[in-house]
mmCIF file of the C-alpha atoms, coordinates in Angstrom:
data_MODEL
# 
_entry.id   MODEL 
# 
loop_
_atom_site.group_PDB 
_atom_site.id 
_atom_site.type_symbol 
_atom_site.label_atom_id 
_atom_site.label_alt_id 
_atom_site.label_comp_id 
_atom_site.label_asym_id 
_atom_site.label_entity_id 
_atom_site.label_seq_id 
_atom_site.pdbx_PDB_ins_code 
_atom_site.Cartn_x 
_atom_site.Cartn_y 
_atom_site.Cartn_z 
_atom_site.occupancy 
_atom_site.B_iso_or_equiv 
_atom_site.pdbx_formal_charge 
_atom_site.auth_seq_id 
_atom_site.auth_comp_id 
_atom_site.auth_asym_id 
_atom_site.auth_atom_id 
_atom_site.pdbx_PDB_model_num 
ATOM 1  C CA . MET A 1 1  ? 0.000   0.000  0.000  1.00 0.00 ? 1  MET A CA 1 
ATOM 2  C CA . PRO A 1 2  ? 1.685   3.241  -1.157 1.00 0.00 ? 2  PRO A CA 1 
ATOM 3  C CA . GLY A 1 3  ? 0.064   5.532  1.425  1.00 0.00 ? 3  GLY A CA 1 
ATOM 4  C CA . ILE A 1 4  ? -1.480  8.948  1.074  1.00 0.00 ? 4  ILE A CA 1 
ATOM 5  C CA . VAL A 1 5  ? 0.277   11.611 -0.966 1.00 0.00 ? 5  VAL A CA 1 
ATOM 6  C CA . PRO A 1 6  ? 0.994   14.747 1.120  1.00 0.00 ? 6  PRO A CA 1 
ATOM 7  C CA . HIS A 1 7  ? -1.786  17.243 0.492  1.00 0.00 ? 7  HIS A CA 1 
ATOM 8  C CA . ARG A 1 8  ? -4.078  19.855 2.009  1.00 0.00 ? 8  ARG A CA 1 
ATOM 9  C CA . HIS A 1 9  ? -7.667  20.734 1.330  1.00 0.00 ? 9  HIS A CA 1 
ATOM 10 C CA . CYS A 1 10 ? -8.990  23.957 -0.152 1.00 0.00 ? 10 CYS A CA 1 
ATOM 11 C CA . VAL A 1 11 ? -10.326 26.115 2.671  1.00 0.00 ? 11 VAL A CA 1 
ATOM 12 C CA . ILE A 1 12 ? -13.364 27.054 0.569  1.00 0.00 ? 12 ILE A CA 1 
ATOM 13 C CA . CYS A 1 13 ? -14.525 23.944 -1.295 1.00 0.00 ? 13 CYS A CA 1 
ATOM 14 C CA . GLY A 1 14 ? -12.510 21.153 0.344  1.00 0.00 ? 14 GLY A CA 1 
ATOM 15 C CA . LYS A 1 15 ? -10.827 19.756 -2.779 1.00 0.00 ? 15 LYS A CA 1 
ATOM 16 C CA . ALA A 1 16 ? -7.409  18.128 -2.325 1.00 0.00 ? 16 ALA A CA 1 
ATOM 17 C CA . ILE A 1 17 ? -4.597  20.520 -3.299 1.00 0.00 ? 17 ILE A CA 1 
ATOM 18 C CA . GLU A 1 18 ? -0.808  20.789 -3.056 1.00 0.00 ? 18 GLU A CA 1 
ATOM 19 C CA . PRO A 1 19 ? 0.558   21.216 0.499  1.00 0.00 ? 19 PRO A CA 1 
ATOM 20 C CA . ASP A 1 20 ? 1.813   24.764 -0.173 1.00 0.00 ? 20 ASP A CA 1 
ATOM 21 C CA . GLU A 1 21 ? -1.479  26.049 -1.641 1.00 0.00 ? 21 GLU A CA 1 
ATOM 22 C CA . ILE A 1 22 ? -4.385  27.602 0.267  1.00 0.00 ? 22 ILE A CA 1 
ATOM 23 C CA . THR A 1 23 ? -7.106  27.473 -2.382 1.00 0.00 ? 23 THR A CA 1 
ATOM 24 C CA . CYS A 1 24 ? -7.643  25.359 -5.478 1.00 0.00 ? 24 CYS A CA 1 
ATOM 25 C CA . SER A 1 25 ? -8.683  28.046 -7.967 1.00 0.00 ? 25 SER A CA 1 
ATOM 26 C CA . GLU A 1 26 ? -8.970  31.768 -8.613 1.00 0.00 ? 26 GLU A CA 1 
ATOM 27 C CA . GLU A 1 27 ? -12.689 31.571 -7.834 1.00 0.00 ? 27 GLU A CA 1 
ATOM 28 C CA . CYS A 1 28 ? -11.997 30.073 -4.398 1.00 0.00 ? 28 CYS A CA 1 
ATOM 29 C CA . GLN A 1 29 ? -9.271  32.695 -3.852 1.00 0.00 ? 29 GLN A CA 1 
ATOM 30 C CA . ARG A 1 30 ? -11.741 35.507 -4.622 1.00 0.00 ? 30 ARG A CA 1 
ATOM 31 C CA . THR A 1 31 ? -14.306 33.929 -2.289 1.00 0.00 ? 31 THR A CA 1 
ATOM 32 C CA . LEU A 1 32 ? -11.690 33.690 0.475  1.00 0.00 ? 32 LEU A CA 1 
ATOM 33 C CA . GLU A 1 33 ? -10.686 37.334 0.009  1.00 0.00 ? 33 GLU A CA 1 
ATOM 34 C CA . LYS A 1 34 ? -14.349 38.420 0.155  1.00 0.00 ? 34 LYS A CA 1 
ATOM 35 C CA . GLU A 1 35 ? -14.891 36.462 3.374  1.00 0.00 ? 35 GLU A CA 1 
ATOM 36 C CA . ARG A 1 36 ? -11.759 37.919 4.962  1.00 0.00 ? 36 ARG A CA 1 
ATOM 37 C CA . LYS A 1 37 ? -12.867 41.440 4.005  1.00 0.00 ? 37 LYS A CA 1 
ATOM 38 C CA . LYS A 1 38 ? -16.313 40.822 5.529  1.00 0.00 ? 38 LYS A CA 1 
ATOM 39 C CA . GLN A 1 39 ? -14.719 39.518 8.735  1.00 0.00 ? 39 GLN A CA 1 
ATOM 40 C CA . ARG A 1 40 ? -12.377 42.524 8.916  1.00 0.00 ? 40 ARG A CA 1 
ATOM 41 C CA . ASN A 1 41 ? -15.238 44.982 8.390  1.00 0.00 ? 41 ASN A CA 1 
ATOM 42 C CA . PHE A 1 42 ? -17.328 43.201 11.029 1.00 0.00 ? 42 PHE A CA 1 
ATOM 43 C CA . MET A 1 43 ? -14.464 43.416 13.549 1.00 0.00 ? 43 MET A CA 1 
ATOM 44 C CA . ILE A 1 44 ? -13.993 47.132 12.831 1.00 0.00 ? 44 ILE A CA 1 
ATOM 45 C CA . PHE A 1 45 ? -17.745 47.685 13.300 1.00 0.00 ? 45 PHE A CA 1 
ATOM 46 C CA . MET A 1 46 ? -17.783 45.748 16.586 1.00 0.00 ? 46 MET A CA 1 
ATOM 47 C CA . MET A 1 47 ? -14.740 47.578 17.959 1.00 0.00 ? 47 MET A CA 1 
ATOM 48 C CA . GLY A 1 48 ? -16.273 50.916 16.993 1.00 0.00 ? 48 GLY A CA 1 
ATOM 49 C CA . GLY A 1 49 ? -19.540 49.980 18.695 1.00 0.00 ? 49 GLY A CA 1 
ATOM 50 C CA . PHE A 1 50 ? -17.679 48.854 21.802 1.00 0.00 ? 50 PHE A CA 1 
ATOM 51 C CA . LEU A 1 51 ? -15.715 52.109 21.890 1.00 0.00 ? 51 LEU A CA 1 
ATOM 52 C CA . ILE A 1 52 ? -18.915 54.165 21.565 1.00 0.00 ? 52 ILE A CA 1 
ATOM 53 C CA . LEU A 1 53 ? -20.520 52.130 24.358 1.00 0.00 ? 53 LEU A CA 1 
ATOM 54 C CA . ILE A 1 54 ? -17.558 52.768 26.673 1.00 0.00 ? 54 ILE A CA 1 
ATOM 55 C CA . ILE A 1 55 ? -17.637 56.499 25.900 1.00 0.00 ? 55 ILE A CA 1 
ATOM 56 C CA . LEU A 1 56 ? -21.379 56.642 26.605 1.00 0.00 ? 56 LEU A CA 1 
ATOM 57 C CA . LEU A 1 57 ? -20.910 54.797 29.883 1.00 0.00 ? 57 LEU A CA 1 
ATOM 58 C CA . PHE A 1 58 ? -18.323 57.340 31.004 1.00 0.00 ? 58 PHE A CA 1 
ATOM 59 C CA . LEU A 1 59 ? -20.436 60.301 29.871 1.00 0.00 ? 59 LEU A CA 1 
ATOM 60 C CA . PHE A 1 60 ? -23.620 59.175 31.598 1.00 0.00 ? 60 PHE A CA 1 
ATOM 61 C CA . SER A 1 61 ? -22.181 57.535 34.701 1.00 0.00 ? 61 SER A CA 1 
ATOM 62 C CA . PRO A 1 62 ? -22.920 59.303 37.981 1.00 0.00 ? 62 PRO A CA 1 
ATOM 63 C CA . SER A 1 63 ? -19.923 61.263 39.179 1.00 0.00 ? 63 SER A CA 1 
ATOM 64 C CA . ARG A 1 64 ? -18.679 60.829 42.731 1.00 0.00 ? 64 ARG A CA 1 
# 
């Protein structure tokens, strides 16, 4: 039995690919870039919302 050839799987579609690759095609690469951009924008939005919440808490907290 020869064994399994070293490989990875495409992070988008799951196809077997070369060990040094991340995606199997340009389409999967574009999809990955879109997902990463959405995740980055979501994190920026959440951090901005958190910062606004902290500022509001300090502005409207009773002073001692």
